[in-house]
N, C-alpha and C positions, 0 to 999 in steps of 0.2 A: 423691732421695727427700725429700718435704716432712716436716718435723718431725724430721729426723735431726740433732739438735742436736750430737751428738758429731762427726759428719763436718763440719758447719758450723764448729765450734770449731776443729777441726784445720786446715781451710783458712784461717780467719781468722787463726789464730796464724801460719801460714806467711806470709800476706799482711803481717801486722804486722812480721815479721822482715825481709822484703824491703823494705818501705817504710822501715823504720828505716835499713837499709843504703844504700838508694838515695837517699832524700829527707832523712833526718835526723829526730830526735825532735820538732822544732818545726814540721814541715810539717803543714798541715791534714789531708792524707789519712792520715798516721800517726795523728793524734789521732782521726780518724774511726774508724780501725781499733780503737783502744782502746775507743771507745764501742760499736762493734758487738760486740766480744768481751764487754764488760761485760753487754750485753743477753743474749747467749747464756748466759753464766754465771748470770744471774738466772733465765732460763728453765729451766736445769738445777738451780735452787735451790742453786747453789754461791755463796752470798751473800758470803763472805769474798773470793773472787776478783773478784766483781762490783764490790764496794766498792773494791778496790784499783785496778781498771781505771778506774772512774769518777773516783776521786780523782786519778789521774795525768792524766786528760783535763782535769779541772777546773783543776788547777794549771797545765798547759800553756796552756790557753785564757786563763786569767788573765794569765799571763806575756806571751803573744803579743798578745792583743787588749784586755785590760783587763776590768773586772768589770761592764760594761754590754753587752758584745757578745752577740748571740743565741746563739752557740755556748756561751759561758760560762754563760749563763742556762739553756740546755737542760741542761747538765751539773748545774747546781744542782738543776733539777727532777728529773733522773734520780736524784740522790742523795736527794732527798726522797721520791720514790716508792719507791726501794729500802728506805729506812728504814721506810716505811709497810708494805712487804711483810713485813719482819721484826718488825713490831710496836713499833718505837721511835718512838712518836708525838712525843716532845719533840725528838728529832733531825730527824725529818721536818719538824716545824714550823720548826725553826731554818733549814733549807736552803730551804724554801718561802717563808718570810718574807723571807729575803735576796733571793730571786728576785723576790718581789713588790715589794719596795722599789726594786729596779733597774728593774723594768717600769714602775713609777709614775714614776720619774725620767725614763726614756725617753719615756713617754707625754707627760709635761709638756713635754719639749723638742720633740718632734715636733708636739704641739698648737700650740705657739708658731710653728712654721715652716709651719703649715697643711697638713702632709702627711697628708691624710685617709685614704689607703689604709694607711699604716703605723699611724696612730692606731687604725683599726679593727682591724687585726691584733693590735696590742698590747692593745687593750681586750678582745678575744676571749681572749687568753692570760691576762689579769688576771682575767677572770670565772672561767675554768677553775680557776686557782690559788686564788682566793677560795673557790670551792665546796669544795675540798679542805681549805683551812685552816679554814673554818667547821666542817666535820665533825671535824677533829682537835681543835679548841678545845672542841667539845661533848663529845667523848670525855674530854678532859683536865679538863673542868669548870672552865674559866678565864674567869669572867665579865668581868674587866677587859680581857683580850686580845680577847674577843668584842666588847665595847663599842668598842675601838680599831678593830677590823676594820669594824664597822658604820660608824663615823665615816668611815673612808677610803672605803669602798664607796660610801656615800651622797653624799659630796662629789664623788668622781670621776664617778659616774653623773650627778649634776646638771650637772657641766661638760660631760660627753659630750652630754647632751641638747641643751644650748644655754647660752649666757651670758645668759639672761633675768634680769630683776630678782629673780626668786624661784625658788630651787632647788625649793621645795615645789610651786609651781604647775607647774613643768616636769615634775616627777615624776608629779603627778596627771593632767596633760595627755597624758602618754605612753600612758596606758591599758595599761601594762605591769603585769599583776597581780603578778608576782614582785617587780618593783621596788617597787610600792606596798606590798606586804606587808613587804618588807625595810625600807622607810622607816618604816612604822608600828611595826615591831619596834624599830628604832633609837630612835624617839621614846619608846617605852615604857622601853627600857633607860636612856636619859638621864634620864628623870623619876624613876628609882629613887634 
């Protein structure tokens, strides 16, 4: 039955127990089960349990893969979104900012290796995260952080467009109205 979260939770908890016994707590499938259960708890609005499962997954991913691995970053995002759901904008910002910083680091690394497919994926993840961060910062009314985010966004977008002599000309040549508006907002903020 679709939408039967209680049954889904029961089955996923059984799966978690089996995976722990058969594979151990540091196996990727065990950690995936933690994430699945966290999502179900969030759907059930049982946020305390959702936080607990997400934090366990985050800690295990960091221990096993490090803090720039996609699974670790996904767990950071999950914690950011979960905090957004419960209205803790400052904590949501904390997790999403850490996620963003790691994404930028990974983007820079892969940009230098000329891995365009991965750069495009990371860039999409960054844009999505930036949109949420900008909304949070507007709610928190934090002009200094908004300015920092605009700086990062414009510089990264300029690099993504091309390495021409002028980021400004690349931005205007893109004919991307959202980018141009963001760039002009950035100029305005930096002139204040």
